[in-house]
C-alpha positions as CSV (number, residue, x, y, z in Angstrom):
1,X,18.7,6.0,-6.2
2,X,15.1,6.2,-7.0
3,X,12.8,3.9,-5.7
4,X,9.6,2.6,-3.4
5,X,10.3,0.8,-0.1
6,X,7.5,-1.1,1.7
7,X,7.6,-1.8,5.1
8,X,5.4,-2.8,7.8
9,X,3.7,-6.2,7.3
10,X,4.0,-8.9,9.6
11,X,1.5,-11.6,11.2
12,X,-1.5,-10.3,12.6
13,X,-4.9,-12.4,14.1
14,X,-8.1,-11.8,12.3
15,X,-9.8,-8.3,13.3
16,X,-6.3,-7.0,13.8
17,X,-5.0,-3.6,12.0
18,X,-1.8,-2.8,10.8
19,X,-0.5,0.6,8.7
20,X,2.1,-0.3,5.7
21,X,4.5,2.3,4.6
22,X,6.0,3.2,1.2
23,X,8.6,5.9,1.4
24,X,9.4,7.2,-1.8
25,X,13.2,8.2,-2.2
26,X,15.6,9.8,-5.7
27,X,12.1,11.9,-6.3
28,X,9.2,13.7,-4.7
29,X,6.2,11.6,-4.3
30,X,3.9,14.6,-4.0
31,X,3.9,15.0,-7.9
32,X,2.9,11.8,-8.7
33,X,0.0,8.8,-7.6
34,X,0.9,6.4,-5.3
35,X,-1.0,3.2,-6.1
36,X,-1.6,0.1,-3.4
37,X,-1.3,-3.3,-5.1
38,X,-1.7,-6.7,-3.1
39,X,-0.8,-10.2,-4.3
40,X,-1.9,-13.0,-2.6
41,X,-0.6,-16.9,-3.5
42,X,-2.0,-18.1,-6.8
43,X,-4.0,-15.3,-7.3
44,X,-3.6,-11.8,-9.6
45,X,-3.2,-8.8,-8.6
46,X,-5.8,-6.9,-7.3
47,X,-5.6,-2.9,-7.0
48,X,-6.2,-1.5,-3.5
49,X,-6.2,1.7,-3.8
50,X,-4.4,5.4,-4.8
51,X,-3.6,8.5,-3.4
52,X,-3.5,11.6,-5.8
53,X,-0.5,14.3,-6.1
54,X,-3.1,16.3,-4.4
55,X,-3.9,13.8,-1.6
56,X,-7.4,12.5,-2.4
57,X,-8.0,8.7,-2.3
58,X,-9.8,6.4,-4.0
59,X,-10.6,2.8,-3.3
60,X,-11.4,-0.5,-4.8
61,X,-14.8,-1.0,-3.8
62,X,-14.0,-4.1,-1.4
63,X,-11.5,-2.4,-0.1
64,X,-13.6,0.5,0.9
65,X,-14.4,1.4,4.4
66,X,-11.1,-1.1,6.5
67,X,-8.6,0.5,4.2
68,X,-7.2,4.0,4.0
69,X,-4.4,5.7,2.5
70,X,-3.3,8.9,3.2
71,X,0.5,10.5,2.8
72,X,3.0,12.8,4.4
73,X,5.1,15.2,2.4
74,X,7.6,15.6,5.0
75,X,8.7,11.6,5.2
76,X,8.0,11.4,1.1
77,X,5.7,8.6,2.9
78,X,2.2,6.7,1.9
79,X,0.8,4.9,4.4
80,X,-2.1,2.4,4.3
81,X,-3.7,1.8,7.3
82,X,-5.7,-1.8,7.1
83,X,-8.3,-2.7,9.9
84,X,-10.8,-5.4,10.6
85,X,-8.4,-8.2,8.6
86,X,-9.6,-10.6,7.6
87,X,-7.4,-14.2,6.3
88,X,-8.5,-13.6,2.9
89,X,-6.1,-10.1,3.1
90,X,-3.2,-12.3,3.5
91,X,-0.6,-11.0,0.9
92,X,1.9,-9.1,-0.6
93,X,1.0,-5.4,-0.6
94,X,3.1,-3.7,-3.2
95,X,3.2,0.4,-3.7
96,X,4.2,1.7,-7.9
97,X,4.2,5.0,-8.7
98,X,3.5,6.4,-11.7
99,X,7.0,8.3,-11.8
100,X,9.2,7.8,-15.0
101,X,7.6,4.3,-17.0
102,X,6.5,3.5,-13.7
103,X,8.1,2.3,-10.3
104,X,7.6,-0.7,-8.0
105,X,8.3,-1.8,-4.6
106,X,10.0,-4.9,-3.5
107,X,6.3,-5.7,-1.6
108,X,6.0,-6.5,2.1
109,X,4.2,-9.7,3.2
110,X,0.8,-9.6,5.5
111,X,0.0,-12.5,6.9
112,X,-3.8,-12.5,8.8
113,X,-3.8,-15.5,10.7
114,X,-4.6,-16.9,14.5
């Protein structure tokens, strides 16, 4: 089955860190790019960044310095490492691939709160 599955979300205190995973199955992600997006309640979906098939990562300006995207080809998985988290980072985080006509995961909830 072709799918993306996110994991690693949860509750974290302000200033903390979290690493999200996006596991691809049914296709080899290294042949495509993988984006990360986030969607907070009542807000539009926001692009976080992407990693290309050659491993190059590009970020939205507002995400630079705190978020890092990387990939592990052996696990067919892309990671989003987040640090210095703020309550404003609370959102559902989703990954997306340009495989086929576009493929989305179901999302993982990240809540930043004390």
